C-alpha positions as CSV (number, residue, x, y, z in Angstrom):
1,X,-52.9,25.3,23.1
2,X,-55.9,24.4,20.9
3,X,-59.4,25.1,21.7
4,X,-61.5,22.7,23.8
5,X,-64.9,21.4,22.8
6,X,-67.0,22.9,25.5
7,X,-69.6,24.3,23.1
8,X,-69.8,21.4,20.6
9,X,-69.6,18.4,22.8
10,X,-72.8,16.4,23.2
11,X,-72.7,14.2,26.3
12,X,-75.8,12.2,25.3
13,X,-77.1,9.9,22.6
14,X,-80.6,9.2,21.4
15,X,-80.6,5.4,21.2
16,X,-82.9,4.0,18.5
17,X,-84.7,7.4,18.3
18,X,-86.3,6.6,21.7
19,X,-83.9,6.6,24.7
20,X,-81.9,9.8,25.4
21,X,-79.1,8.7,27.6
22,X,-75.6,9.8,28.8
23,X,-72.8,8.6,26.6
24,X,-71.0,6.8,29.4
25,X,-72.4,3.4,30.6
26,X,-71.4,0.6,32.8
27,X,-70.1,-2.9,31.7
28,X,-71.3,-5.5,34.1
29,X,-69.2,-8.5,33.0
30,X,-66.7,-8.1,35.9
31,X,-69.5,-8.6,38.4
32,X,-69.5,-12.4,37.7
33,X,-67.2,-14.8,39.6
34,X,-63.7,-15.8,38.6
35,X,-63.4,-16.6,34.9
36,X,-66.8,-14.8,34.4
37,X,-68.4,-17.9,35.9
38,X,-71.0,-18.0,38.7
39,X,-71.6,-15.3,41.4
40,X,-69.0,-12.9,42.8
41,X,-67.7,-13.5,46.3
42,X,-69.4,-10.3,47.5
43,X,-72.9,-10.5,46.0
44,X,-74.3,-7.7,48.2
45,X,-71.3,-5.5,47.2
46,X,-72.1,-6.1,43.5
47,X,-75.7,-5.1,44.0
48,X,-74.7,-2.0,45.9
49,X,-72.3,-1.1,43.1
50,X,-75.0,-1.3,40.5
51,X,-77.4,0.8,42.6
52,X,-74.6,3.3,43.2
53,X,-74.0,3.6,39.4
54,X,-77.7,4.4,38.9
55,X,-77.6,6.9,41.6
56,X,-74.6,8.6,39.9
57,X,-76.6,8.9,36.7
58,X,-75.6,5.8,34.7
59,X,-78.5,4.9,32.5
60,X,-76.9,2.3,30.2
61,X,-75.9,-1.1,31.6
62,X,-74.2,-3.7,29.4
63,X,-74.6,-7.4,30.1
64,X,-75.0,-10.8,28.4
65,X,-76.6,-14.2,29.1
66,X,-73.1,-15.7,28.9
67,X,-71.9,-13.7,31.9
68,X,-72.1,-16.2,34.7
69,X,-73.9,-17.6,32.7
70,X,-77.0,-15.7,33.7
71,X,-75.8,-14.7,37.1
72,X,-74.9,-11.1,36.1
73,X,-78.4,-10.5,34.6
74,X,-79.8,-11.9,37.9
75,X,-77.7,-9.4,39.9
76,X,-78.9,-6.5,37.7
77,X,-82.5,-7.6,38.2
78,X,-82.1,-7.8,42.0
79,X,-80.3,-4.4,42.1
80,X,-82.4,-2.3,39.7
81,X,-85.7,-3.9,38.9
82,X,-88.3,-2.4,38.5
83,X,-86.3,-0.3,36.1
84,X,-86.8,3.5,35.7
85,X,-88.2,4.3,32.3
86,X,-84.9,5.9,31.2
87,X,-82.6,3.0,32.2
88,X,-81.5,0.9,29.2
89,X,-80.1,-2.6,29.7
90,X,-78.2,-3.8,26.7
91,X,-78.1,-7.6,26.7
92,X,-76.2,-9.8,24.3
93,X,-77.5,-13.1,23.1
94,X,-76.1,-15.7,20.7
95,X,-73.1,-16.4,23.0
96,X,-72.8,-19.4,25.3
97,X,-70.3,-21.1,27.6
98,X,-68.9,-24.6,27.2
99,X,-68.3,-27.2,29.9
100,X,-64.9,-25.7,30.8
101,X,-66.0,-22.1,30.7
102,X,-64.9,-21.6,27.1
103,X,-66.7,-18.9,25.1
104,X,-68.9,-20.0,22.2
105,X,-71.2,-18.4,19.7
106,X,-74.6,-20.0,19.0
107,X,-76.9,-18.2,16.6
108,X,-79.6,-20.8,16.1
109,X,-83.0,-19.1,16.2
110,X,-84.3,-21.3,18.9
111,X,-81.3,-20.5,21.1
112,X,-81.8,-16.8,20.5
113,X,-85.4,-17.0,21.6
114,X,-84.6,-19.0,24.7
115,X,-81.8,-16.6,25.7
116,X,-84.0,-13.5,25.3
117,X,-86.8,-15.1,27.4
118,X,-84.2,-16.3,30.0
119,X,-82.8,-12.7,30.2
120,X,-86.2,-11.2,30.7
121,X,-86.8,-13.7,33.6
122,X,-83.4,-13.0,35.1
123,X,-83.7,-9.2,34.8
124,X,-87.2,-9.3,36.1
125,X,-88.4,-7.3,33.1
126,X,-91.2,-7.7,30.6
127,X,-89.3,-6.2,27.6
128,X,-85.7,-5.6,26.7
129,X,-84.8,-2.1,25.6
130,X,-81.8,-3.3,23.6
131,X,-80.8,-6.9,22.7
132,X,-77.6,-7.5,20.7
133,X,-76.9,-10.5,18.5
134,X,-73.3,-11.7,19.0
135,X,-71.5,-12.3,15.8
136,X,-68.0,-13.5,15.0
137,X,-66.7,-10.7,12.8
138,X,-64.1,-9.7,15.4
139,X,-63.5,-13.1,17.0
140,X,-61.2,-15.0,14.7
141,X,-59.2,-17.4,16.7
142,X,-60.9,-16.5,20.0
143,X,-64.3,-18.1,19.9
144,X,-65.8,-21.4,18.7
145,X,-69.1,-21.4,16.9
146,X,-72.0,-23.8,17.2
147,X,-74.0,-24.2,14.0
148,X,-72.0,-21.4,12.4
149,X,-73.8,-22.0,9.1
150,X,-77.0,-20.3,10.3
151,X,-77.7,-17.4,7.9
152,X,-77.8,-13.9,9.5
153,X,-81.3,-13.5,8.1
154,X,-82.5,-16.4,10.3
155,X,-80.6,-15.5,13.6
156,X,-81.4,-11.8,13.3
157,X,-84.8,-12.6,12.1
158,X,-85.5,-14.3,15.5
159,X,-84.9,-10.9,17.1
160,X,-87.2,-9.2,14.6
161,X,-89.9,-11.7,15.5
162,X,-89.3,-11.1,19.3
163,X,-89.5,-7.4,18.7
164,X,-92.9,-7.8,17.0
165,X,-94.0,-9.8,20.0
166,X,-93.1,-6.9,22.3
167,X,-90.3,-8.8,24.1
168,X,-87.5,-6.4,22.8
169,X,-87.7,-2.8,21.6
170,X,-84.4,-2.3,19.8
171,X,-81.9,-4.6,18.1
172,X,-78.1,-4.4,18.1
173,X,-75.2,-6.5,16.8
174,X,-71.9,-7.3,18.5
175,X,-68.7,-8.3,16.8
176,X,-69.7,-7.0,13.4
177,X,-67.7,-6.1,10.3
178,X,-68.8,-3.1,8.2
179,X,-70.1,-5.7,5.7
180,X,-72.1,-7.5,8.4
181,X,-73.6,-4.2,9.6
182,X,-74.7,-3.3,6.1
183,X,-76.2,-6.8,5.7
184,X,-78.0,-6.5,9.0
185,X,-79.4,-3.0,8.1
186,X,-81.0,-4.6,5.1
187,X,-82.9,-6.9,7.5
188,X,-83.9,-4.5,10.3
189,X,-82.9,-1.1,11.8
190,X,-79.9,-1.4,14.1
191,X,-79.8,0.8,17.2
192,X,-76.3,-0.1,18.4
193,X,-73.1,-2.0,17.5
194,X,-70.7,-3.3,20.0
195,X,-67.1,-4.0,18.9
196,X,-63.6,-3.6,20.4
197,X,-62.2,-0.1,20.2
198,X,-59.9,1.7,22.6
199,X,-56.7,3.7,22.7
200,X,-54.6,0.6,22.1
201,X,-56.9,-1.4,19.9
202,X,-58.5,0.4,16.9
203,X,-59.8,-2.8,15.2
204,X,-63.4,-1.4,15.1
205,X,-62.5,1.8,13.3
206,X,-64.3,0.9,10.1
207,X,-67.5,0.1,12.1
208,X,-67.2,3.4,14.1
209,X,-67.2,5.3,10.9
210,X,-70.2,3.4,9.5
211,X,-72.1,3.9,12.8
212,X,-71.3,7.6,12.8
213,X,-72.5,8.1,9.3
214,X,-75.9,6.5,10.2
215,X,-76.3,7.8,13.8
216,X,-76.0,4.3,15.2
217,X,-74.6,4.0,18.7
218,X,-71.1,2.4,18.8
219,X,-70.5,0.7,22.1
220,X,-66.8,-0.2,22.5
221,X,-66.2,-3.2,24.8
222,X,-62.9,-3.3,26.6
223,X,-62.8,0.5,26.4
224,X,-59.7,0.5,28.7
225,X,-58.0,-2.2,26.8
226,X,-58.7,-4.8,29.5
227,X,-56.3,-3.1,31.8
228,X,-53.4,-3.3,29.3
229,X,-53.2,0.5,28.5
230,X,-49.7,1.8,28.3
231,X,-49.1,5.5,29.3
232,X,-47.6,7.4,26.3
233,X,-47.0,11.1,26.7
234,X,-50.2,11.8,24.7
235,X,-52.1,10.2,27.6
236,X,-50.0,11.3,30.6
237,X,-49.8,15.0,29.7
238,X,-53.5,15.7,29.6
239,X,-53.9,13.5,32.7
240,X,-51.4,15.7,34.5
241,X,-52.9,18.9,33.2
242,X,-56.5,17.9,34.3
243,X,-55.5,16.2,37.5
244,X,-57.1,12.9,36.5
245,X,-56.1,9.3,36.2
246,X,-54.9,8.2,32.8
247,X,-57.8,5.8,32.5
248,X,-60.2,8.6,32.9
249,X,-58.5,10.5,30.1
250,X,-58.6,7.4,27.9
251,X,-62.4,7.3,28.3
252,X,-62.7,11.0,27.7
253,X,-60.8,10.5,24.4
254,X,-63.3,7.9,23.3
255,X,-66.1,10.4,24.0
256,X,-64.4,12.9,21.8
257,X,-63.3,10.4,19.1
258,X,-66.9,10.1,17.8
259,X,-70.3,11.5,18.9
260,X,-71.8,8.1,18.7
261,X,-69.4,6.3,21.0
262,X,-70.8,5.1,24.3
263,X,-68.0,3.5,26.4
264,X,-69.0,0.9,29.0
265,X,-66.1,0.6,31.4
266,X,-66.6,-2.1,34.1
267,X,-65.3,-2.2,37.6
268,X,-66.0,-3.7,41.0
269,X,-64.7,-0.7,42.8
270,X,-66.9,2.3,43.8
271,X,-63.9,4.6,43.6
272,X,-63.0,3.4,40.1
273,X,-66.6,3.8,39.0
274,X,-66.6,7.4,40.1
275,X,-63.3,8.1,38.4
276,X,-64.6,6.5,35.2
277,X,-67.7,8.7,35.2
278,X,-65.5,11.8,35.5
279,X,-64.6,11.2,31.9
280,X,-67.9,12.8,30.8
281,X,-67.0,16.0,32.6
282,X,-63.4,16.1,31.4
283,X,-64.0,15.1,27.7
284,X,-64.9,18.7,26.6
285,X,-61.8,19.9,28.5
286,X,-59.4,18.0,26.2
287,X,-58.0,20.3,23.6
288,X,-58.3,19.5,20.0
289,X,-54.6,19.0,19.9
290,X,-54.7,16.5,22.7
291,X,-57.5,14.6,21.0
292,X,-55.5,14.5,17.8
293,X,-52.3,13.3,19.6
294,X,-54.3,10.5,21.4
295,X,-55.9,9.4,18.2
296,X,-52.4,9.2,16.6
297,X,-51.1,6.8,19.3
298,X,-52.1,4.0,17.0
299,X,-52.3,3.9,13.2
300,X,-56.0,3.4,12.5
301,X,-55.3,2.8,8.8
302,X,-53.4,-0.4,9.7
303,X,-56.1,-1.8,12.1
304,X,-57.6,-5.2,11.4
305,X,-61.0,-6.2,12.7
306,X,-59.9,-9.8,13.6
307,X,-56.6,-8.8,15.3
308,X,-56.2,-7.9,19.0
309,X,-53.0,-6.5,20.4
310,X,-50.9,-9.1,22.3
311,X,-50.9,-7.3,25.6
312,X,-54.7,-7.1,25.5
313,X,-54.9,-10.9,24.8
314,X,-52.6,-11.6,27.8
315,X,-54.6,-9.3,30.1
316,X,-57.9,-10.9,29.1
317,X,-56.4,-14.4,29.5
318,X,-55.4,-13.6,33.0
319,X,-58.7,-11.9,34.0
320,X,-60.8,-14.7,32.7
321,X,-59.1,-17.6,34.3
322,X,-57.6,-18.8,31.0
323,X,-61.0,-18.7,29.1
324,X,-61.1,-16.6,26.0
325,X,-64.0,-14.7,24.5
């Protein structure tokens, strides 16, 4: 059996050269109501879950104005504000919801500014440690755009202006192609990129490589393939050896796949939260051979940024009440 990575595994990442944080966060989208609209049925339970995550050492929470809309940010503000200095809330702007809950992108500078200010109000914060601009590089066929002719220089420039005003500290982008990332880097430093990437869906592989080369955090959304993970032998064998759920091993593989990857699994279950966080402990226990076999489950050379596996689309469609991101 190949060696494990106990000596070389780094469980943390220095975000934007400022925030040293564990490389396993929490994705808060599932704390919204059905279809990611409104409040959850158990508001107090959602607040307790967020507080429990912080107690367990989670320091990176992923959210967006479009979750609710705004209700998830409000829950985070109620649960965790005032924020400890080492807690990073990564909030996405540039996305909106239509009258029937459909997912839209809207990158007009005035919308970007309004959403950042709304998020600060909802989160009960004076500044945002990390604000992402939602792009459409990985959303072909899954999201409609409002004013999609807005140049990146203008939409991203709105975040640059807000950073100069002290309302945000670091800028990220979400749904970016490698070309979009390089274009963004010519405008401003980028602290994080959020794209799809998991055991089943390798669509973001080109961006993972670009982020790793530049030390930029890569934050995979749907890190557990939206619940659509199959269980190939490459996954079940290490799960059996380490006595862990297959989902925990899938997260551990992400942590080993690249030193800049920060998974953000979401859940409404305290038990699942704790199982997810075990991935940080188990990641260095995966052998090099097991990591290689898990990486080989999908052909990364054939991955396309704008293509999502059918089983993932179906799982997301069901979770979101027939609204698509």
